[in-house]
ROMAR-857837 format. One record per residue (C-alpha): y, z, x. Coordinates in steps of 0.2 Angstrom, whole numbers. Each point is the difference from the previous one (the first is absolute). Example, Ala and Ser with C-alpha at 12.3 -4.5 7.8 and 13.67 -1.06 7.14 Angstrom:
yy | zz | xx
-22 | 39 | 62
17 | -3 | 6
***
This chain:
yy | zz | xx
1 | -1 | 0
17 | -4 | 7
12 | 15 | 1
19 | 0 | 2
2 | 9 | 16
-7 | -11 | 16
-18 | 0 | 1
-10 | -10 | 9
-21 | -2 | -4
-14 | -12 | 2
7 | -15 | -9
17 | 1 | -6
16 | 9 | 3
13 | 6 | -11
19 | 3 | 6
16 | 1 | -4
11 | -13 | 5
14 | 0 | 12
17 | -8 | -5
2 | -19 | -1
5 | -9 | 17
15 | -8 | -1
-1 | -21 | -2
8 | -11 | 13
-3 | -18 | 8
-4 | 11 | 14
-14 | 10 | -8
-6 | -13 | -9
-2 | -11 | 14
-10 | 14 | 9
-13 | 1 | -13
-3 | -18 | 0
-3 | 3 | 20
-13 | 15 | -5
-9 | -12 | -10
5 | 7 | -16
-7 | -10 | -14
-15 | -11 | 8
-20 | 2 | 2
-13 | 5 | -10
-11 | 15 | -3
2 | 10 | 15
12 | -9 | 10
13 | 0 | -17
16 | 9 | 5
9 | 6 | -17
18 | -4 | 0
5 | 17 | -6
-11 | 17 | 4
3 | 16 | -8
12 | 4 | 15
12 | -14 | -6
6 | 4 | -18
2 | 12 | -11
-11 | 4 | -14
0 | 9 | -17
-17 | 10 | 1
-14 | 0 | 12
0 | -15 | 12
-19 | -2 | 8
-9 | -9 | 14
-18 | -2 | -4
-13 | -8 | 10
-7 | -19 | -9
-17 | -4 | -3
3 | -17 | 2
13 | 0 | 14
-6 | 16 | 9
18 | 3 | 5
12 | 12 | -6
10 | -7 | -16
18 | 7 | -5
3 | 3 | -17
18 | 6 | -9
-6 | 8 | -14
-18 | 10 | -5
-3 | -5 | -18
6 | -19 | 0
-2 | -7 | 16
-13 | 11 | 7
-8 | -2 | -17
-2 | -17 | 1
-5 | 0 | 17
-17 | 8 | -4
-1 | -11 | -14
0 | -14 | 11
-12 | 7 | 12
-15 | 0 | -12
6 | -18 | -5
-15 | -10 | 8
12 | -17 | -3
13 | 9 | 14
-3 | -7 | 19
16 | 10 | 5
17 | 9 | -5
16 | 1 | 8
11 | 13 | -5
20 | 0 | 1
0 | -19 | 5
15 | -8 | 5
9 | -14 | -9
6 | -10 | 14
11 | -8 | 6
16 | 11 | -6
8 | -16 | -3
-13 | -6 | -10
2 | 13 | -15
20 | 1 | 2
-3 | -20 | -4
-9 | 6 | -16
10 | 15 | -6
19 | -12 | 1
-11 | -14 | -11
-6 | 15 | -11
18 | 6 | -1
-9 | 16 | 5
8 | 12 | 11
-11 | 2 | 17
-4 | 17 | 5
8 | 10 | 13
3 | 15 | 12
8 | 11 | -9
9 | 8 | 17
0 | -16 | 10
5 | -12 | -14
-15 | -12 | 8
-12 | -11 | -8
-19 | 8 | -1
-15 | -8 | 2
-9 | 1 | -16
-18 | 5 | -1
-14 | -4 | -14
-11 | 15 | -2
-16 | -8 | 6
-8 | -18 | 3
-16 | -4 | -5
-13 | -10 | 9
-13 | -3 | -12
-15 | -12 | -1
1 | -12 | -16
-12 | -14 | -3
-5 | 1 | 19
15 | -1 | 8
13 | 12 | 5
17 | 3 | -7
16 | 12 | -2
7 | 9 | -14
14 | 10 | 0
2 | 18 | -9
15 | 9 | -4
-4 | 18 | -6
13 | 8 | -12
-1 | 12 | -14
6 | -6 | -16
13 | 13 | -1
10 | -5 | 15
1 | -18 | -6
18 | 0 | -2
10 | -16 | 2
2 | 1 | 18
-16 | 3 | 3
-4 | -15 | -12
12 | -10 | 9
-7 | 3 | 20
-17 | -4 | -7
4 | -16 | -6
8 | -4 | 19
-18 | 6 | 7
-10 | -12 | -14
13 | -18 | 4
-6 | 6 | 18
-19 | 0 | -4
2 | -15 | -12
7 | -11 | 15
-15 | 5 | 10
-12 | -4 | -15
-5 | 16 | 2
-5 | 10 | -17
12 | 16 | -5
-4 | 14 | -10
8 | 15 | -6
-11 | 15 | -3
4 | 16 | -9
-9 | 15 | -5
-8 | -12 | -14
-9 | -10 | 12
-6 | 18 | 9
-17 | 6 | -5
2 | 17 | 6
-17 | 6 | -3
-7 | -14 | 11
16 | 5 | 12
-8 | 18 | 1
-18 | -6 | 3
6 | -10 | 13
11 | 15 | 7
-16 | 12 | -2
-11 | -11 | 10
12 | -8 | 13
-5 | 10 | 15
-18 | -2 | -1
1 | -19 | 1
-7 | 3 | 19
-16 | 10 | 5
10 | 3 | 16
13 | 9 | -8
-10 | 13 | -10
-6 | 15 | 9
-18 | 2 | 3
-6 | -18 | -10
-9 | -12 | 8
-12 | -14 | -4
-17 | 7 | 2
8 | 15 | -12
7 | -13 | -13
-17 | -8 | 1
-10 | 16 | -3
12 | 7 | -13
4 | -14 | -10
-19 | -2 | -13
1 | 18 | -1
19 | 1 | -5
-2 | -15 | -11
-13 | 6 | -9
8 | 19 | -3
15 | -7 | -6
-10 | -14 | -14
-12 | 14 | -6
9 | 17 | 2
16 | 3 | -14
11 | 10 | 11
18 | -5 | 7
0 | -9 | 16
7 | 15 | 10
-12 | 12 | -5
-15 | -11 | 1
4 | -5 | 19
4 | 19 | 4
-19 | 3 | -7
-6 | -14 | 13
10 | 5 | 15
-9 | 18 | -4
-17 | -10 | -1
1 | -8 | 12
9 | 11 | 14
16 | -10 | 2
17 | 6 | 3
10 | 2 | -16
10 | -17 | -4
-15 | -10 | 7
-9 | -8 | -16
19 | -1 | -8
5 | -10 | 16
-15 | -12 | -2
4 | -5 | -17
17 | -5 | 4
-6 | -8 | 16
-13 | -11 | -14
15 | -3 | -14
12 | -7 | 14
-12 | -12 | 7
-6 | -7 | -17
-18 | 6 | 4
3 | 10 | -16
8 | -9 | -15
9 | 12 | -10
14 | -2 | -13
14 | 1 | 12
12 | -5 | -16
-3 | 18 | -9
4 | 15 | 10
-14 | 10 | 11
1 | 18 | -3
-12 | 8 | 11
2 | 18 | -6
0 | -4 | -18
-12 | -14 | -3
-17 | -10 | 7
1 | -14 | 8
-5 | -17 | -11
-9 | -13 | 14
1 | -16 | -7
-9 | -8 | 16
-8 | 4 | 15
2 | -13 | 14
-4 | 11 | 14
-19 | -4 | -1
1 | -18 | -2
12 | 1 | 16
-10 | 8 | 11
-16 | -9 | -6
9 | -18 | 4
3 | 7 | 20
-12 | -6 | 13
-13 | 10 | 3
7 | 13 | -14
9 | 7 | 16
16 | 8 | -8
17 | -1 | 7
13 | 2 | -12
16 | -9 | 1
12 | 12 | 8
16 | -8 | -4
***
């Protein structure tokens, strides 16, 4: 769970943002030279980081499943929430946040053409480089394409915000890139909470005590207990830890790992409540996956 004070943990960091740094031609040039807004996956550098801008609420860094790097988000309930949705989406290949709309001259031209005042730094009066909250790379019909997402709470969509979104929309239209506005109405918060719960369990190396052999030993027992015992998941996994003389939490981490890697299929659109409900497993792909490996030798994907 993210907290409102500086707090580092295995997969993410919740911090309070620093003050916005002044925008000048020199700072823009420096960020371009630093490679901000360039690269893909682990090599991408966002134009803005959590230290560059003020934010209402909590700003967050979270290590991405797809990119294996730290992502920088300026709102927990919207940008980070949508990130978790995109992490789970099978067609999404890459997530690039705080993507700059460069060159600056292009958004200045679009703003002038639309009769909209271009955003400026209130201190320096210099035009700022506008950013899109996310530029996704998605697989579509066997090809990769880009889709831009601007993520805003509906209550904040006043005239000025809508004007700036128009500049962003026309910027991507000129590049033949689809642009979408995402509000809370497009975010399934049950899915978000489920992915958040699973997020630190994606990679086996980062789970204490668990390894390939133990997962293979535990999985059949775990699955049998879950489908045959009418107990909340938390109670059942604690019972199994005790029975197998495992450290407390080991069985729960195994469950999270199996779901995070889609070896067990569950309805992710409905909130998983481990302390209140039993887990409903819709399909078990673990044994099929295991049987397909040469000589029945186990090497579970670690990334």
